[in-house]
PyMOL Python script that loads the backbone (N, CA, C, O; Angstrom):
from pymol import cmd

cmd.read_pdbstr("""\
ATOM      1  N   UNK A   1       2.869   8.393   9.814  1.00  0.00           N
ATOM      2  CA  UNK A   1       2.702   9.514   9.385  1.00  0.00           C
ATOM      3  C   UNK A   1       2.291   9.995   7.798  1.00  0.00           C
ATOM      4  O   UNK A   1       3.207  10.251   7.016  1.00  0.00           O
ATOM      5  N   UNK A   2       0.832  10.108   7.351  1.00  0.00           N
ATOM      6  CA  UNK A   2       0.880  10.109   6.068  1.00  0.00           C
ATOM      7  C   UNK A   2       0.045  11.565   6.118  1.00  0.00           C
ATOM      8  O   UNK A   2      -0.601  12.016   7.064  1.00  0.00           O
ATOM      9  N   UNK A   3       0.337  12.330   4.392  1.00  0.00           N
ATOM     10  CA  UNK A   3       0.002  13.672   4.170  1.00  0.00           C
ATOM     11  C   UNK A   3      -1.146  13.319   3.832  1.00  0.00           C
ATOM     12  O   UNK A   3      -2.199  13.661   4.372  1.00  0.00           O
ATOM     13  N   UNK A   4      -0.990  12.537   2.817  1.00  0.00           N
ATOM     14  CA  UNK A   4      -2.372  11.852   1.751  1.00  0.00           C
ATOM     15  C   UNK A   4      -2.211  10.760   2.261  1.00  0.00           C
ATOM     16  O   UNK A   4      -1.189  10.244   2.713  1.00  0.00           O
ATOM     17  N   UNK A   5      -3.511  10.297   2.174  1.00  0.00           N
ATOM     18  CA  UNK A   5      -3.517   8.839   1.905  1.00  0.00           C
ATOM     19  C   UNK A   5      -4.034   8.248   3.433  1.00  0.00           C
ATOM     20  O   UNK A   5      -4.305   9.070   4.308  1.00  0.00           O
ATOM     21  N   UNK A   6      -4.129   7.094   3.646  1.00  0.00           N
ATOM     22  CA  UNK A   6      -3.671   5.878   4.740  1.00  0.00           C
ATOM     23  C   UNK A   6      -2.698   5.316   5.302  1.00  0.00           C
ATOM     24  O   UNK A   6      -2.421   4.328   4.623  1.00  0.00           O
ATOM     25  N   UNK A   7      -1.906   5.413   6.323  1.00  0.00           N
ATOM     26  CA  UNK A   7      -0.794   4.536   6.485  1.00  0.00           C
ATOM     27  C   UNK A   7      -0.803   3.110   6.138  1.00  0.00           C
ATOM     28  O   UNK A   7      -1.740   2.913   6.912  1.00  0.00           O
ATOM     29  N   UNK A   8      -0.622   2.147   5.738  1.00  0.00           N
ATOM     30  CA  UNK A   8      -0.722   0.713   5.531  1.00  0.00           C
ATOM     31  C   UNK A   8       0.063   0.464   5.493  1.00  0.00           C
ATOM     32  O   UNK A   8       0.969   1.269   5.279  1.00  0.00           O
ATOM     33  N   UNK A   9       0.360  -1.369   5.749  1.00  0.00           N
ATOM     34  CA  UNK A   9       1.528  -2.278   5.664  1.00  0.00           C
ATOM     35  C   UNK A   9       1.761  -3.211   4.813  1.00  0.00           C
ATOM     36  O   UNK A   9       1.378  -4.330   5.157  1.00  0.00           O
ATOM     37  N   UNK A  10       2.485  -3.075   3.379  1.00  0.00           N
ATOM     38  CA  UNK A  10       2.241  -4.282   2.347  1.00  0.00           C
ATOM     39  C   UNK A  10       3.571  -5.117   2.539  1.00  0.00           C
ATOM     40  O   UNK A  10       4.695  -4.653   2.727  1.00  0.00           O
ATOM     41  N   UNK A  11       3.201  -6.456   2.452  1.00  0.00           N
ATOM     42  CA  UNK A  11       4.273  -7.144   1.746  1.00  0.00           C
ATOM     43  C   UNK A  11       5.443  -6.677   0.641  1.00  0.00           C
ATOM     44  O   UNK A  11       6.662  -6.777   0.779  1.00  0.00           O
ATOM     45  N   UNK A  12       4.873  -6.264  -0.233  1.00  0.00           N
ATOM     46  CA  UNK A  12       5.596  -5.576  -1.163  1.00  0.00           C
ATOM     47  C   UNK A  12       5.156  -4.373  -1.918  1.00  0.00           C
ATOM     48  O   UNK A  12       3.977  -4.218  -2.235  1.00  0.00           O
ATOM     49  N   UNK A  13       6.016  -3.589  -2.186  1.00  0.00           N
ATOM     50  CA  UNK A  13       5.516  -2.400  -3.038  1.00  0.00           C
ATOM     51  C   UNK A  13       6.046  -2.568  -4.698  1.00  0.00           C
ATOM     52  O   UNK A  13       7.246  -2.598  -4.970  1.00  0.00           O
ATOM     53  N   UNK A  14       5.305  -2.638  -5.418  1.00  0.00           N
ATOM     54  CA  UNK A  14       5.717  -2.580  -6.721  1.00  0.00           C
ATOM     55  C   UNK A  14       5.411  -1.170  -8.076  1.00  0.00           C
ATOM     56  O   UNK A  14       4.422  -0.441  -8.010  1.00  0.00           O
ATOM     57  N   UNK A  15       6.134  -1.088  -8.840  1.00  0.00           N
ATOM     58  CA  UNK A  15       5.888  -0.108  -9.876  1.00  0.00           C
ATOM     59  C   UNK A  15       4.149  -0.257 -10.484  1.00  0.00           C
ATOM     60  O   UNK A  15       3.973  -1.471 -10.581  1.00  0.00           O
ATOM     61  N   UNK A  16       3.084   0.341 -10.836  1.00  0.00           N
ATOM     62  CA  UNK A  16       2.285  -0.373 -11.315  1.00  0.00           C
ATOM     63  C   UNK A  16       1.952  -0.959 -12.468  1.00  0.00           C
ATOM     64  O   UNK A  16       0.904  -1.576 -12.659  1.00  0.00           O
ATOM     65  N   UNK A  17       3.072  -0.737 -13.483  1.00  0.00           N
ATOM     66  CA  UNK A  17       2.963  -1.171 -14.726  1.00  0.00           C
ATOM     67  C   UNK A  17       3.808  -2.670 -14.700  1.00  0.00           C
ATOM     68  O   UNK A  17       4.095  -3.335 -15.695  1.00  0.00           O
ATOM     69  N   UNK A  18       4.172  -3.062 -13.027  1.00  0.00           N
ATOM     70  CA  UNK A  18       4.882  -4.233 -13.194  1.00  0.00           C
ATOM     71  C   UNK A  18       4.095  -5.500 -12.979  1.00  0.00           C
ATOM     72  O   UNK A  18       3.092  -5.420 -12.270  1.00  0.00           O
ATOM     73  N   UNK A  19       4.485  -6.858 -13.595  1.00  0.00           N
ATOM     74  CA  UNK A  19       3.740  -7.861 -14.034  1.00  0.00           C
ATOM     75  C   UNK A  19       2.793  -8.231 -12.544  1.00  0.00           C
ATOM     76  O   UNK A  19       1.609  -8.569 -12.552  1.00  0.00           O
ATOM     77  N   UNK A  20       3.753  -8.048 -11.180  1.00  0.00           N
ATOM     78  CA  UNK A  20       2.779  -8.279 -10.044  1.00  0.00           C
ATOM     79  C   UNK A  20       1.517  -7.514  -9.620  1.00  0.00           C
ATOM     80  O   UNK A  20       0.484  -7.786  -9.007  1.00  0.00           O
ATOM     81  N   UNK A  21       2.005  -6.531 -10.163  1.00  0.00           N
ATOM     82  CA  UNK A  21       0.980  -5.221  -9.483  1.00  0.00           C
ATOM     83  C   UNK A  21      -0.017  -5.475 -10.638  1.00  0.00           C
ATOM     84  O   UNK A  21      -1.153  -5.536 -10.167  1.00  0.00           O
ATOM     85  N   UNK A  22      -0.003  -5.668 -12.163  1.00  0.00           N
ATOM     86  CA  UNK A  22      -0.853  -6.056 -12.842  1.00  0.00           C
ATOM     87  C   UNK A  22      -1.957  -6.862 -12.734  1.00  0.00           C
ATOM     88  O   UNK A  22      -3.173  -6.766 -12.903  1.00  0.00           O
ATOM     89  N   UNK A  23      -0.934  -7.913 -12.308  1.00  0.00           N
ATOM     90  CA  UNK A  23      -2.278  -9.661 -12.583  1.00  0.00           C
ATOM     91  C   UNK A  23      -2.948  -9.053 -10.543  1.00  0.00           C
ATOM     92  O   UNK A  23      -4.101  -9.322 -10.204  1.00  0.00           O
ATOM     93  N   UNK A  24      -2.074  -8.378  -9.664  1.00  0.00           N
ATOM     94  CA  UNK A  24      -2.935  -8.278  -8.491  1.00  0.00           C
ATOM     95  C   UNK A  24      -4.210  -7.289  -8.455  1.00  0.00           C
ATOM     96  O   UNK A  24      -5.029  -7.498  -7.560  1.00  0.00           O
ATOM     97  N   UNK A  25      -4.475  -6.092  -9.475  1.00  0.00           N
ATOM     98  CA  UNK A  25      -5.288  -5.404  -9.893  1.00  0.00           C
ATOM     99  C   UNK A  25      -6.428  -5.730 -10.596  1.00  0.00           C
ATOM    100  O   UNK A  25      -7.579  -5.293 -10.587  1.00  0.00           O
ATOM    101  N   UNK A  26      -5.577  -7.011 -11.503  1.00  0.00           N
ATOM    102  CA  UNK A  26      -6.941  -7.452 -12.749  1.00  0.00           C
ATOM    103  C   UNK A  26      -7.819  -8.604 -11.576  1.00  0.00           C
ATOM    104  O   UNK A  26      -9.021  -8.766 -11.789  1.00  0.00           O
ATOM    105  N   UNK A  27      -7.146  -9.388 -10.335  1.00  0.00           N
ATOM    106  CA  UNK A  27      -7.724 -10.324  -9.322  1.00  0.00           C
ATOM    107  C   UNK A  27      -8.850  -9.509  -8.591  1.00  0.00           C
ATOM    108  O   UNK A  27      -9.901 -10.071  -8.284  1.00  0.00           O
ATOM    109  N   UNK A  28      -8.644  -8.270  -8.332  1.00  0.00           N
ATOM    110  CA  UNK A  28      -9.745  -7.832  -7.511  1.00  0.00           C
ATOM    111  C   UNK A  28     -10.604  -7.018  -8.727  1.00  0.00           C
ATOM    112  O   UNK A  28     -11.744  -6.645  -8.449  1.00  0.00           O
ATOM    113  N   UNK A  29     -10.235  -6.834  -9.627  1.00  0.00           N
ATOM    114  CA  UNK A  29     -11.083  -6.320 -10.927  1.00  0.00           C
ATOM    115  C   UNK A  29     -11.257  -5.038 -10.601  1.00  0.00           C
ATOM    116  O   UNK A  29     -12.426  -4.668 -10.491  1.00  0.00           O
ATOM    117  N   UNK A  30     -10.150  -4.028 -10.362  1.00  0.00           N
ATOM    118  CA  UNK A  30      -9.786  -2.790 -10.943  1.00  0.00           C
ATOM    119  C   UNK A  30      -8.912  -2.817 -12.284  1.00  0.00           C
ATOM    120  O   UNK A  30      -8.213  -3.552 -12.981  1.00  0.00           O
ATOM    121  N   UNK A  31      -9.505  -1.308 -12.155  1.00  0.00           N
ATOM    122  CA  UNK A  31      -8.794  -1.441 -13.493  1.00  0.00           C
ATOM    123  C   UNK A  31      -7.814  -0.664 -13.866  1.00  0.00           C
ATOM    124  O   UNK A  31      -7.719   0.511 -13.509  1.00  0.00           O
ATOM    125  N   UNK A  32      -6.750  -1.443 -14.852  1.00  0.00           N
ATOM    126  CA  UNK A  32      -5.677  -1.270 -14.548  1.00  0.00           C
ATOM    127  C   UNK A  32      -5.211   0.128 -15.784  1.00  0.00           C
ATOM    128  O   UNK A  32      -4.201   0.776 -15.512  1.00  0.00           O
ATOM    129  N   UNK A  33      -5.732   0.361 -16.626  1.00  0.00           N
ATOM    130  CA  UNK A  33      -5.343   1.402 -17.418  1.00  0.00           C
ATOM    131  C   UNK A  33      -5.403   2.433 -16.415  1.00  0.00           C
ATOM    132  O   UNK A  33      -6.302   2.376 -15.575  1.00  0.00           O
ATOM    133  N   UNK A  34      -4.476   3.464 -16.391  1.00  0.00           N
ATOM    134  CA  UNK A  34      -4.392   5.006 -15.808  1.00  0.00           C
ATOM    135  C   UNK A  34      -3.782   4.565 -14.422  1.00  0.00           C
ATOM    136  O   UNK A  34      -3.287   5.592 -13.958  1.00  0.00           O
ATOM    137  N   UNK A  35      -3.591   3.565 -13.577  1.00  0.00           N
ATOM    138  CA  UNK A  35      -2.870   3.073 -12.743  1.00  0.00           C
ATOM    139  C   UNK A  35      -1.407   3.477 -12.526  1.00  0.00           C
ATOM    140  O   UNK A  35      -0.445   2.729 -12.701  1.00  0.00           O
ATOM    141  N   UNK A  36      -1.359   4.717 -12.136  1.00  0.00           N
ATOM    142  CA  UNK A  36       0.659   5.256 -12.142  1.00  0.00           C
ATOM    143  C   UNK A  36       0.952   5.122 -10.449  1.00  0.00           C
ATOM    144  O   UNK A  36       0.187   5.078  -9.486  1.00  0.00           O
ATOM    145  N   UNK A  37       2.362   5.080 -10.573  1.00  0.00           N
ATOM    146  CA  UNK A  37       2.579   5.195  -9.504  1.00  0.00           C
ATOM    147  C   UNK A  37       3.059   3.998  -8.671  1.00  0.00           C
ATOM    148  O   UNK A  37       3.417   3.079  -9.408  1.00  0.00           O
ATOM    149  N   UNK A  38       3.193   3.689  -7.198  1.00  0.00           N
ATOM    150  CA  UNK A  38       3.506   2.779  -6.818  1.00  0.00           C
ATOM    151  C   UNK A  38       1.985   1.797  -6.377  1.00  0.00           C
ATOM    152  O   UNK A  38       0.868   2.298  -6.501  1.00  0.00           O
ATOM    153  N   UNK A  39       2.139   0.748  -6.002  1.00  0.00           N
ATOM    154  CA  UNK A  39       0.857  -0.362  -6.025  1.00  0.00           C
ATOM    155  C   UNK A  39       1.381  -1.179  -4.755  1.00  0.00           C
ATOM    156  O   UNK A  39       2.560  -1.526  -4.837  1.00  0.00           O
ATOM    157  N   UNK A  40       0.639  -1.570  -3.502  1.00  0.00           N
ATOM    158  CA  UNK A  40       1.135  -2.024  -2.144  1.00  0.00           C
ATOM    159  C   UNK A  40       0.769  -3.513  -2.824  1.00  0.00           C
ATOM    160  O   UNK A  40       0.147  -3.346  -3.874  1.00  0.00           O
ATOM    161  N   UNK A  41       0.937  -4.576  -2.581  1.00  0.00           N
ATOM    162  CA  UNK A  41       0.999  -5.547  -2.744  1.00  0.00           C
ATOM    163  C   UNK A  41       0.595  -6.767  -0.802  1.00  0.00           C
ATOM    164  O   UNK A  41       1.274  -6.774   0.224  1.00  0.00           O
ATOM    165  N   UNK A  42      -0.505  -7.426  -1.066  1.00  0.00           N
ATOM    166  CA  UNK A  42      -0.745  -7.761   0.490  1.00  0.00           C
ATOM    167  C   UNK A  42      -0.088  -6.865   1.781  1.00  0.00           C
ATOM    168  O   UNK A  42       0.992  -6.850   2.372  1.00  0.00           O
ATOM    169  N   UNK A  43      -1.609  -5.993   1.883  1.00  0.00           N
ATOM    170  CA  UNK A  43      -1.428  -5.175   3.188  1.00  0.00           C
ATOM    171  C   UNK A  43      -2.296  -5.448   3.838  1.00  0.00           C
ATOM    172  O   UNK A  43      -2.969  -6.456   3.621  1.00  0.00           O
ATOM    173  N   UNK A  44      -2.572  -4.453   5.027  1.00  0.00           N
ATOM    174  CA  UNK A  44      -2.918  -4.519   6.424  1.00  0.00           C
ATOM    175  C   UNK A  44      -2.729  -3.423   7.006  1.00  0.00           C
ATOM    176  O   UNK A  44      -1.759  -2.721   6.720  1.00  0.00           O
ATOM    177  N   UNK A  45      -3.686  -3.056   7.990  1.00  0.00           N
ATOM    178  CA  UNK A  45      -3.628  -1.821   8.803  1.00  0.00           C
ATOM    179  C   UNK A  45      -2.258  -2.260   9.859  1.00  0.00           C
ATOM    180  O   UNK A  45      -1.884  -3.324  10.353  1.00  0.00           O
ATOM    181  N   UNK A  46      -1.816  -1.009   9.896  1.00  0.00           N
ATOM    182  CA  UNK A  46      -0.564  -0.614  11.101  1.00  0.00           C
ATOM    183  C   UNK A  46      -1.368  -1.779  12.545  1.00  0.00           C
ATOM    184  O   UNK A  46      -2.455  -2.106  13.020  1.00  0.00           O
ATOM    185  N   UNK A  47       0.143  -2.009  12.693  1.00  0.00           N
ATOM    186  CA  UNK A  47      -0.676  -2.471  14.792  1.00  0.00           C
ATOM    187  C   UNK A  47      -0.287  -1.545  15.491  1.00  0.00           C
ATOM    188  O   UNK A  47       0.859  -1.106  15.394  1.00  0.00           O
ATOM    189  N   UNK A  48      -1.329  -0.996  16.474  1.00  0.00           N
ATOM    190  CA  UNK A  48      -0.910  -0.115  17.145  1.00  0.00           C
ATOM    191  C   UNK A  48       0.273  -0.560  18.430  1.00  0.00           C
ATOM    192  O   UNK A  48       0.411  -1.720  18.821  1.00  0.00           O
ATOM    193  N   UNK A  49       1.061   0.622  18.963  1.00  0.00           N
ATOM    194  CA  UNK A  49       1.880  -0.040  20.203  1.00  0.00           C
ATOM    195  C   UNK A  49       1.996   1.042  20.640  1.00  0.00           C
ATOM    196  O   UNK A  49       2.569   2.011  20.142  1.00  0.00           O
ATOM    197  N   UNK A  50       1.197   0.902  22.070  1.00  0.00           N
ATOM    198  CA  UNK A  50       1.256   2.011  23.046  1.00  0.00           C
ATOM    199  C   UNK A  50       1.259   3.319  22.497  1.00  0.00           C
ATOM    200  O   UNK A  50       0.998   3.451  21.302  1.00  0.00           O
ATOM    201  N   UNK A  51       1.505   4.250  23.166  1.00  0.00           N
ATOM    202  CA  UNK A  51       1.567   5.608  22.984  1.00  0.00           C
ATOM    203  C   UNK A  51       2.453   6.258  21.757  1.00  0.00           C
ATOM    204  O   UNK A  51       2.286   7.348  21.210  1.00  0.00           O
ATOM    205  N   UNK A  52       3.561   5.137  21.464  1.00  0.00           N
ATOM    206  CA  UNK A  52       4.271   5.450  20.452  1.00  0.00           C
ATOM    207  C   UNK A  52       4.186   5.410  18.920  1.00  0.00           C
ATOM    208  O   UNK A  52       5.049   5.590  18.060  1.00  0.00           O
ATOM    209  N   UNK A  53       2.328   4.998  18.814  1.00  0.00           N
ATOM    210  CA  UNK A  53       1.998   5.040  17.536  1.00  0.00           C
ATOM    211  C   UNK A  53       1.609   3.952  16.643  1.00  0.00           C
ATOM    212  O   UNK A  53       0.861   3.262  17.335  1.00  0.00           O
ATOM    213  N   UNK A  54       1.667   3.626  15.937  1.00  0.00           N
ATOM    214  CA  UNK A  54       2.040   2.463  14.631  1.00  0.00           C
ATOM    215  C   UNK A  54       3.089   1.975  14.527  1.00  0.00           C
ATOM    216  O   UNK A  54       4.174   2.512  14.750  1.00  0.00           O
ATOM    217  N   UNK A  55       2.789   0.416  14.017  1.00  0.00           N
ATOM    218  CA  UNK A  55       4.103  -0.353  13.678  1.00  0.00           C
ATOM    219  C   UNK A  55       3.680  -1.337  13.016  1.00  0.00           C
ATOM    220  O   UNK A  55       2.752  -2.104  13.272  1.00  0.00           O
ATOM    221  N   UNK A  56       4.885  -1.283  11.530  1.00  0.00           N
ATOM    222  CA  UNK A  56       4.671  -2.372  10.297  1.00  0.00           C
ATOM    223  C   UNK A  56       5.819  -3.132  10.634  1.00  0.00           C
ATOM    224  O   UNK A  56       6.802  -2.815  11.304  1.00  0.00           O
ATOM    225  N   UNK A  57       5.437  -4.519   9.878  1.00  0.00           N
ATOM    226  CA  UNK A  57       6.342  -5.574  10.439  1.00  0.00           C
ATOM    227  C   UNK A  57       6.918  -5.567   8.793  1.00  0.00           C
ATOM    228  O   UNK A  57       7.932  -6.230   8.575  1.00  0.00           O
ATOM    229  N   UNK A  58       6.313  -4.866   7.713  1.00  0.00           N
ATOM    230  CA  UNK A  58       6.594  -5.166   6.225  1.00  0.00           C
ATOM    231  C   UNK A  58       6.942  -3.738   5.753  1.00  0.00           C
ATOM    232  O   UNK A  58       7.962  -3.309   6.293  1.00  0.00           O
ATOM    233  N   UNK A  59       6.457  -3.042   5.034  1.00  0.00           N
ATOM    234  CA  UNK A  59       7.011  -2.072   4.229  1.00  0.00           C
ATOM    235  C   UNK A  59       5.787  -1.199   4.411  1.00  0.00           C
ATOM    236  O   UNK A  59       4.660  -1.474   3.999  1.00  0.00           O
ATOM    237  N   UNK A  60       6.268   0.257   5.306  1.00  0.00           N
ATOM    238  CA  UNK A  60       4.963   1.114   5.545  1.00  0.00           C
ATOM    239  C   UNK A  60       4.797   2.285   4.425  1.00  0.00           C
ATOM    240  O   UNK A  60       5.678   3.082   4.101  1.00  0.00           O
ATOM    241  N   UNK A  61       3.497   2.212   3.915  1.00  0.00           N
ATOM    242  CA  UNK A  61       3.523   3.317   2.894  1.00  0.00           C
ATOM    243  C   UNK A  61       2.110   3.816   2.796  1.00  0.00           C
ATOM    244  O   UNK A  61       1.083   3.215   3.109  1.00  0.00           O
ATOM    245  N   UNK A  62       2.239   4.964   2.330  1.00  0.00           N
ATOM    246  CA  UNK A  62       0.662   5.667   2.398  1.00  0.00           C
ATOM    247  C   UNK A  62      -0.115   5.612   1.090  1.00  0.00           C
ATOM    248  O   UNK A  62       0.328   6.183   0.093  1.00  0.00           O
ATOM    249  N   UNK A  63      -1.249   4.947   1.068  1.00  0.00           N
ATOM    250  CA  UNK A  63      -1.704   4.487   0.032  1.00  0.00           C
ATOM    251  C   UNK A  63      -3.577   5.484  -0.332  1.00  0.00           C
ATOM    252  O   UNK A  63      -4.459   5.470   0.526  1.00  0.00           O
ATOM    253  N   UNK A  64      -3.733   6.125  -1.545  1.00  0.00           N
ATOM    254  CA  UNK A  64      -4.771   6.759  -1.584  1.00  0.00           C
ATOM    255  C   UNK A  64      -6.336   5.935  -1.925  1.00  0.00           C
ATOM    256  O   UNK A  64      -7.505   6.319  -1.930  1.00  0.00           O
ATOM    257  N   UNK A  65      -5.730   4.769  -2.163  1.00  0.00           N
ATOM    258  CA  UNK A  65      -6.712   3.723  -2.649  1.00  0.00           C
ATOM    259  C   UNK A  65      -6.659   2.534  -2.121  1.00  0.00           C
ATOM    260  O   UNK A  65      -6.224   1.633  -2.838  1.00  0.00           O
ATOM    261  N   UNK A  66      -7.122   2.188  -0.615  1.00  0.00           N
ATOM    262  CA  UNK A  66      -6.660   0.594   0.049  1.00  0.00           C
ATOM    263  C   UNK A  66      -8.443  -0.104   0.057  1.00  0.00           C
ATOM    264  O   UNK A  66      -8.748  -0.534   1.170  1.00  0.00           O
ATOM    265  N   UNK A  67      -9.258  -0.203  -0.727  1.00  0.00           N
ATOM    266  CA  UNK A  67     -10.565  -0.297  -0.864  1.00  0.00           C
ATOM    267  C   UNK A  67     -10.782  -1.981  -1.640  1.00  0.00           C
ATOM    268  O   UNK A  67     -11.842  -2.322  -2.165  1.00  0.00           O
ATOM    269  N   UNK A  68      -9.587  -2.840  -1.561  1.00  0.00           N
ATOM    270  CA  UNK A  68      -9.445  -3.707  -2.011  1.00  0.00           C
ATOM    271  C   UNK A  68      -9.400  -5.112  -1.251  1.00  0.00           C
ATOM    272  O   UNK A  68      -9.038  -6.191  -1.721  1.00  0.00           O
ATOM    273  N   UNK A  69      -9.869  -4.826   0.074  1.00  0.00           N
ATOM    274  CA  UNK A  69      -9.697  -5.772   0.893  1.00  0.00           C
ATOM    275  C   UNK A  69      -8.332  -6.444   1.404  1.00  0.00           C
ATOM    276  O   UNK A  69      -8.181  -7.629   1.701  1.00  0.00           O
ATOM    277  N   UNK A  70      -7.153  -5.190   1.447  1.00  0.00           N
ATOM    278  CA  UNK A  70      -5.749  -5.735   1.874  1.00  0.00           C
ATOM    279  C   UNK A  70      -5.566  -6.771   0.102  1.00  0.00           C
ATOM    280  O   UNK A  70      -4.528  -7.432   0.122  1.00  0.00           O
ATOM    281  N   UNK A  71      -5.858  -6.832  -0.379  1.00  0.00           N
ATOM    282  CA  UNK A  71      -4.807  -7.513  -2.115  1.00  0.00           C
ATOM    283  C   UNK A  71      -4.247  -6.930  -2.103  1.00  0.00           C
ATOM    284  O   UNK A  71      -3.094  -7.164  -1.738  1.00  0.00           O
ATOM    285  N   UNK A  72      -4.735  -5.508  -2.572  1.00  0.00           N
ATOM    286  CA  UNK A  72      -3.644  -4.457  -3.287  1.00  0.00           C
ATOM    287  C   UNK A  72      -4.445  -3.377  -2.707  1.00  0.00           C
ATOM    288  O   UNK A  72      -5.636  -3.241  -2.425  1.00  0.00           O
ATOM    289  N   UNK A  73      -3.117  -2.466  -2.602  1.00  0.00           N
ATOM    290  CA  UNK A  73      -3.411  -0.756  -2.654  1.00  0.00           C
ATOM    291  C   UNK A  73      -2.701   0.296  -3.344  1.00  0.00           C
ATOM    292  O   UNK A  73      -1.477   0.162  -3.360  1.00  0.00           O
ATOM    293  N   UNK A  74      -3.248   1.442  -3.992  1.00  0.00           N
ATOM    294  CA  UNK A  74      -3.278   2.116  -4.982  1.00  0.00           C
ATOM    295  C   UNK A  74      -2.544   3.744  -4.616  1.00  0.00           C
ATOM    296  O   UNK A  74      -2.829   4.260  -3.535  1.00  0.00           O
ATOM    297  N   UNK A  75      -1.794   4.325  -5.392  1.00  0.00           N
ATOM    298  CA  UNK A  75      -1.492   5.178  -5.398  1.00  0.00           C
ATOM    299  C   UNK A  75      -0.741   5.481  -3.543  1.00  0.00           C
ATOM    300  O   UNK A  75      -1.076   6.211  -2.610  1.00  0.00           O
ATOM    301  N   UNK A  76       0.476   4.380  -3.779  1.00  0.00           N
ATOM    302  CA  UNK A  76       1.414   4.279  -2.557  1.00  0.00           C
ATOM    303  C   UNK A  76       2.638   4.936  -2.461  1.00  0.00           C
ATOM    304  O   UNK A  76       3.477   4.973  -3.361  1.00  0.00           O
ATOM    305  N   UNK A  77       2.750   5.524  -1.217  1.00  0.00           N
ATOM    306  CA  UNK A  77       4.166   6.330  -1.463  1.00  0.00           C
ATOM    307  C   UNK A  77       5.119   5.627  -0.064  1.00  0.00           C
ATOM    308  O   UNK A  77       4.601   5.641   1.052  1.00  0.00           O
ATOM    309  N   UNK A  78       6.113   5.208  -0.207  1.00  0.00           N
ATOM    310  CA  UNK A  78       7.159   4.614   1.153  1.00  0.00           C
ATOM    311  C   UNK A  78       7.050   6.164   2.103  1.00  0.00           C
ATOM    312  O   UNK A  78       7.066   7.385   1.945  1.00  0.00           O
ATOM    313  N   UNK A  79       6.923   5.038   3.232  1.00  0.00           N
ATOM    314  CA  UNK A  79       7.193   5.910   4.459  1.00  0.00           C
ATOM    315  C   UNK A  79       8.485   5.965   5.205  1.00  0.00           C
ATOM    316  O   UNK A  79       9.107   4.976   5.591  1.00  0.00           O
ATOM    317  N   UNK A  80       8.836   7.237   5.375  1.00  0.00           N
ATOM    318  CA  UNK A  80      10.258   7.057   6.050  1.00  0.00           C
ATOM    319  C   UNK A  80      10.061   7.035   7.270  1.00  0.00           C
ATOM    320  O   UNK A  80       9.721   8.052   7.876  1.00  0.00           O
ATOM    321  N   UNK A  81      10.247   5.815   7.884  1.00  0.00           N
ATOM    322  CA  UNK A  81      10.035   5.493   9.395  1.00  0.00           C
ATOM    323  C   UNK A  81      11.399   6.052  10.238  1.00  0.00           C
ATOM    324  O   UNK A  81      11.624   5.679  11.390  1.00  0.00           O
ATOM    325  N   UNK A  82      12.169   6.883   9.595  1.00  0.00           N
ATOM    326  CA  UNK A  82      13.203   6.988  10.681  1.00  0.00           C
ATOM    327  C   UNK A  82      13.294   8.436  10.897  1.00  0.00           C
ATOM    328  O   UNK A  82      14.320   8.978  11.308  1.00  0.00           O
ATOM    329  N   UNK A  83      11.973   9.188  10.554  1.00  0.00           N
ATOM    330  CA  UNK A  83      11.574  10.536  10.925  1.00  0.00           C
ATOM    331  C   UNK A  83      11.431  10.863  12.312  1.00  0.00           C
ATOM    332  O   UNK A  83      11.094  11.999  12.646  1.00  0.00           O
TER     333      UNK A  83
END
""", "prot")
cmd.dss("prot")
cmd.show_as("cartoon", "prot")
cmd.util.cbc("prot")
cmd.orient("prot")
């Protein structure tokens, strides 16, 4: 569950200034300058499993900007799935 942003499942989560995040941002034409925090790479929506809610086989994160077709998600914060 996300207080800010949308629940997303990402293969990896990187710092915005990491080489992998910068390359992903550039590949979708996103502005690299001004991006801070965590960036999710290769993301998709969680799958729904019955009444128990959503499930991620990758890293579950809440992202405020996931408008890049799953290639990259900006403004991500990890979700503690043990809550």
